[in-house]
C-alpha positions as CSV (number, residue, x, y, z in Angstrom):
1,M,0.0,0.0,0.0
2,Q,1.5,3.3,-1.1
3,Y,0.2,6.7,-2.2
4,W,2.0,9.7,-3.8
5,H,1.8,13.2,-2.4
6,P,0.5,15.4,-5.3
7,S,3.8,17.3,-5.3
8,G,5.6,14.1,-6.3
9,R,8.1,14.7,-3.4
10,Y,6.8,12.1,-1.0
11,L,5.3,8.6,-0.9
12,V,3.3,7.4,2.1
13,L,3.6,3.7,2.9
14,G,2.1,1.1,5.2
15,V,5.0,-0.5,7.0
16,E,5.0,-3.5,9.3
17,K,6.5,-3.1,12.8
18,Q,10.0,-4.5,13.0
19,N,9.5,-7.0,15.8
20,W,6.2,-8.6,15.2
21,E,5.2,-12.0,13.7
22,D,1.8,-13.4,13.0
23,I,0.5,-16.6,11.3
24,Y,2.3,-18.0,8.3
25,L,-0.4,-18.5,5.7
26,F,-0.4,-19.0,1.9
27,G,3.4,-18.5,1.7
28,N,3.3,-15.2,3.6
29,P,5.3,-15.2,6.9
30,D,3.0,-12.6,8.4
31,Y,-0.3,-12.8,6.6
32,G,-2.0,-10.3,8.9
33,A,0.2,-7.5,7.8
34,L,-1.0,-7.5,4.2
35,P,-2.2,-4.0,3.1
36,G,-5.8,-5.0,3.1
37,F,-5.8,-6.1,6.7
38,G,-3.4,-3.5,8.3
39,T,-2.7,-5.3,11.6
40,H,0.5,-4.1,13.3
41,D,1.3,-1.7,10.4
42,D,2.3,2.0,10.8
43,L,2.3,4.8,8.3
44,W,5.7,6.0,7.1
45,L,6.7,8.8,4.6
46,I,9.7,8.6,2.3
47,T,11.1,11.0,-0.2
48,A,10.8,10.2,-3.9
49,D,14.6,9.4,-4.0
50,G,14.3,7.1,-1.0
51,R,17.0,8.9,1.0
52,H,14.8,10.2,3.8
53,A,12.0,8.6,5.8
54,W,9.7,9.7,8.7
55,Q,7.3,7.6,10.8
56,L,3.9,9.3,10.8
57,T,2.0,7.0,13.2
58,N,3.0,4.6,16.0
59,E,0.1,2.3,17.0
60,P,0.4,-0.2,19.9
61,N,2.4,-3.3,18.8
62,I,-0.5,-5.8,19.2
63,K,-2.3,-8.1,16.8
64,T,-5.6,-6.2,16.8
65,E,-4.4,-2.7,15.8
66,G,-2.8,-1.1,12.8
67,E,-3.2,1.4,10.0
68,L,-4.0,0.8,6.3
69,L,-4.7,2.5,3.0
70,A,-3.6,6.1,3.5
71,V,-4.4,8.6,0.8
72,F,-3.4,12.3,0.3
73,S,-5.9,15.0,-0.6
74,P,-5.5,16.6,-4.1
75,D,-4.3,19.9,-2.5
76,G,-1.7,17.9,-0.5
77,K,-2.8,19.4,2.8
78,H,-4.5,16.3,4.4
79,L,-3.9,12.6,4.8
80,A,-6.8,10.1,5.3
81,W,-6.4,6.5,6.4
82,S,-8.2,3.6,8.2
83,S,-7.2,2.6,11.7
84,R,-8.0,-0.8,13.1
85,Q,-9.2,-0.8,16.7
86,P,-8.8,-3.2,19.6
87,D,-12.3,-4.5,19.1
88,K,-11.4,-5.3,15.4
89,T,-13.6,-2.4,14.1
90,Y,-12.2,0.5,12.1
91,I,-12.3,4.2,12.1
92,I,-11.4,6.8,9.4
93,K,-8.8,9.3,10.4
94,V,-8.0,12.5,8.6
95,A,-5.0,14.7,9.6
96,E,-3.3,17.8,8.4
97,F,0.0,17.0,6.6
98,V,2.7,19.5,7.8
99,E,6.1,19.6,6.1
100,T,8.0,21.8,8.6
101,P,10.3,21.6,10.5
102,E,10.0,18.0,9.2
103,P,7.0,16.1,7.8
104,H,4.4,15.1,10.4
105,L,0.7,14.8,11.0
106,A,-1.3,17.3,13.1
107,N,-4.9,17.8,14.3
108,T,-6.2,14.3,13.6
109,R,-9.9,13.9,13.3
110,E,-11.8,10.6,13.6
111,Y,-14.9,9.6,11.7
112,T,-17.3,6.7,12.2
113,P,-20.3,7.9,10.1
114,G,-22.2,4.6,10.5
115,G,-21.0,3.4,13.8
116,R,-18.2,1.0,14.7
117,Y,-17.8,-1.1,11.6
118,Y,-15.3,-1.6,8.7
119,Y,-14.1,1.5,6.9
120,E,-11.7,1.7,4.0
121,P,-10.9,5.1,2.5
122,G,-10.9,5.4,-1.3
123,S,-9.8,8.9,-2.3
124,F,-10.7,12.6,-1.8
125,T,-12.9,14.4,-4.2
126,S,-11.2,16.8,-6.6
127,D,-12.0,19.8,-4.3
128,S,-10.5,18.0,-1.3
129,R,-13.7,18.6,0.7
130,S,-15.2,15.1,0.7
131,L,-13.8,11.6,1.0
132,T,-15.0,8.4,-0.6
133,Y,-14.8,5.1,1.3
134,S,-16.2,1.6,1.4
135,S,-17.8,0.1,4.4
136,D,-20.2,-2.6,5.7
137,Q,-21.9,0.0,8.0
138,D,-25.3,-0.8,6.5
139,T,-25.0,-4.4,5.5
140,H,-22.9,-5.5,8.5
141,S,-21.1,-8.0,6.2
142,F,-17.7,-7.2,4.7
143,W,-18.6,-9.3,1.6
144,Q,-21.5,-6.9,1.0
145,S,-19.5,-3.6,1.5
146,Q,-20.9,-0.5,-0.2
147,I,-19.4,2.7,-1.6
148,Y,-20.0,6.0,0.3
149,I,-19.0,9.6,0.2
150,M,-18.5,11.8,3.3
151,D,-18.5,15.5,3.7
152,L,-15.4,16.2,5.9
153,S,-16.8,19.4,7.5
154,S,-20.0,17.8,8.8
155,G,-19.0,14.1,8.9
156,V,-22.3,13.2,7.1
157,S,-22.0,10.5,4.5
158,R,-24.2,9.3,1.6
159,R,-24.4,5.8,0.3
160,L,-23.7,5.6,-3.5
161,T,-24.2,1.9,-4.3
162,Q,-27.3,-0.1,-3.5
163,G,-28.2,-3.8,-3.1
164,K,-25.9,-6.4,-1.6
165,A,-23.2,-6.7,-4.2
166,Y,-19.6,-6.5,-2.8
167,S,-18.1,-3.1,-3.8
168,E,-14.8,-1.6,-2.6
169,H,-11.8,0.6,-3.5
170,P,-13.5,3.8,-4.7
171,V,-11.2,6.3,-6.5
172,V,-12.2,9.8,-7.8
173,V,-11.6,10.7,-11.4
174,K,-11.8,14.4,-12.3
175,T,-13.4,14.9,-15.8
176,P,-14.6,17.9,-17.8
177,T,-18.2,17.2,-16.6
178,G,-17.3,16.7,-12.9
179,D,-16.0,14.0,-10.7
180,W,-16.7,10.3,-11.3
181,I,-16.0,7.5,-8.8
182,V,-14.4,4.3,-10.1
183,Y,-14.8,1.2,-7.9
184,M,-14.6,-2.5,-8.0
185,S,-17.7,-4.7,-7.6
186,D,-19.0,-8.2,-8.1
187,R,-22.3,-6.7,-9.3
188,E,-23.9,-8.8,-12.0
189,E,-21.1,-11.4,-11.8
190,R,-22.2,-15.0,-12.4
191,R,-19.0,-17.0,-12.2
192,G,-17.0,-18.3,-9.3
193,F,-18.1,-19.8,-6.0
194,L,-18.7,-18.8,-2.4
195,H,-17.5,-15.1,-1.9
196,M,-15.2,-15.1,-5.0
197,P,-17.3,-14.6,-8.2
198,G,-14.8,-12.2,-9.6
199,T,-15.0,-8.4,-9.8
200,D,-14.9,-5.7,-12.5
201,W,-14.6,-1.9,-12.5
202,W,-17.7,0.3,-12.3
203,A,-18.3,4.1,-12.1
204,V,-20.8,6.3,-10.4
205,R,-21.2,10.1,-9.9
206,P,-20.8,11.6,-6.4
207,D,-24.6,12.0,-6.1
208,G,-25.2,8.3,-6.8
209,T,-26.5,8.7,-10.3
210,G,-25.1,7.5,-13.7
211,T,-23.9,4.1,-12.5
212,K,-22.1,2.3,-15.4
213,R,-19.9,-0.7,-15.9
214,L,-16.3,-0.1,-17.2
215,S,-14.9,-3.6,-17.6
216,F,-16.2,-7.0,-18.6
217,M,-13.3,-9.3,-17.6
218,N,-15.6,-11.8,-15.9
219,V,-18.4,-11.9,-18.6
220,L,-17.9,-15.1,-20.5
221,Q,-19.9,-14.6,-23.7
222,A,-19.1,-14.8,-27.4
223,G,-17.4,-11.7,-28.8
224,N,-16.2,-10.4,-25.5
225,A,-12.4,-9.8,-26.0
226,E,-11.9,-8.8,-22.3
227,A,-13.1,-12.1,-20.8
228,F,-10.5,-14.2,-19.0
229,E,-11.1,-17.9,-19.6
230,G,-9.5,-19.2,-16.4
231,S,-10.5,-18.6,-12.8
232,P,-12.5,-15.5,-11.8
233,I,-10.5,-12.3,-12.1
234,T,-10.5,-9.7,-9.3
235,A,-10.3,-6.1,-10.4
236,T,-8.9,-4.2,-7.3
237,T,-7.3,-0.8,-6.7
238,V,-6.7,1.8,-9.3
239,A,-4.4,4.8,-9.7
240,V,-5.5,7.6,-11.9
241,S,-3.1,9.6,-14.0
242,P,-2.6,13.3,-13.2
243,R,-4.6,14.4,-16.2
244,G,-7.4,11.9,-15.5
245,D,-7.2,10.3,-19.0
246,Y,-6.2,6.8,-17.9
247,M,-5.7,4.6,-14.9
248,L,-3.5,1.8,-13.8
249,G,-5.6,-1.0,-12.3
250,D,-4.4,-3.9,-10.2
251,V,-5.9,-7.3,-11.2
252,Q,-5.5,-10.4,-9.2
253,D,-5.7,-13.8,-10.8
254,S,-5.3,-15.7,-7.5
255,L,-6.5,-14.4,-4.1
256,V,-5.0,-17.5,-2.4
257,H,-1.5,-16.9,-3.7
258,Q,-1.9,-13.1,-4.0
259,T,-0.6,-13.0,-7.6
260,G,-1.7,-10.7,-10.4
261,Y,-0.7,-7.9,-12.7
262,S,-1.3,-4.2,-13.6
263,M,-3.5,-3.1,-16.4
264,L,-3.6,0.2,-18.2
265,V,-7.1,1.4,-18.9
266,R,-7.9,4.6,-20.9
267,F,-11.0,6.6,-20.3
268,T,-13.4,8.1,-22.8
269,C,-16.1,10.5,-21.8
270,D,-19.6,10.2,-23.3
């Protein structure tokens, strides 16, 4: 898990504590520290050349706590992330990013817009005033997580996706007609088993309208050049180019072995 500061000078990272070990699972010596879980991870900042580093958070060195998925605001003034709590719930934290006398965080605010559940920040809106996130605050099941947007001044959130499809990793794309939110979802997927039918990328406007499907990697039908013939494909996180004309998307071909690749996807506006 890493995220660039908009200036290009810094990269924020999730880093596992030095003296902690958890279960060995699926070839990972500390499976609990994977970026999607965040247990016993802290946030660190490094310069683009890798010569300097600063620890931004220091959570208790216990199995039930940690930080994950930090994102900078487009104006570079704030950092948002999810913080795992002792009761295994999560809260969203937003702090001011201060560069002097050396980089650090200040005036941290905490948000639990739907109560103590799972929260995963996506990205800020283009005006840095709101934050997208995924959560099970309404469904109470991680595998039915939904996409939300929260006004940071009031802490009030709005649900953008409906139903019980599993949706996660919202990222804002600035376009000439306003912001769009790209996210992954297993909506309308029919392949796979249990909780792994495969996911594709979708998009929605910040007011919840205009929902559209962007990729068809799990749609097995004649004439679909995107379809992957093997096991279900999991479209996951995306990183949008500075101009907003394309994204790099992470695709996993095995959740068990945590393997996959990156895909370049270009946008067209209609």
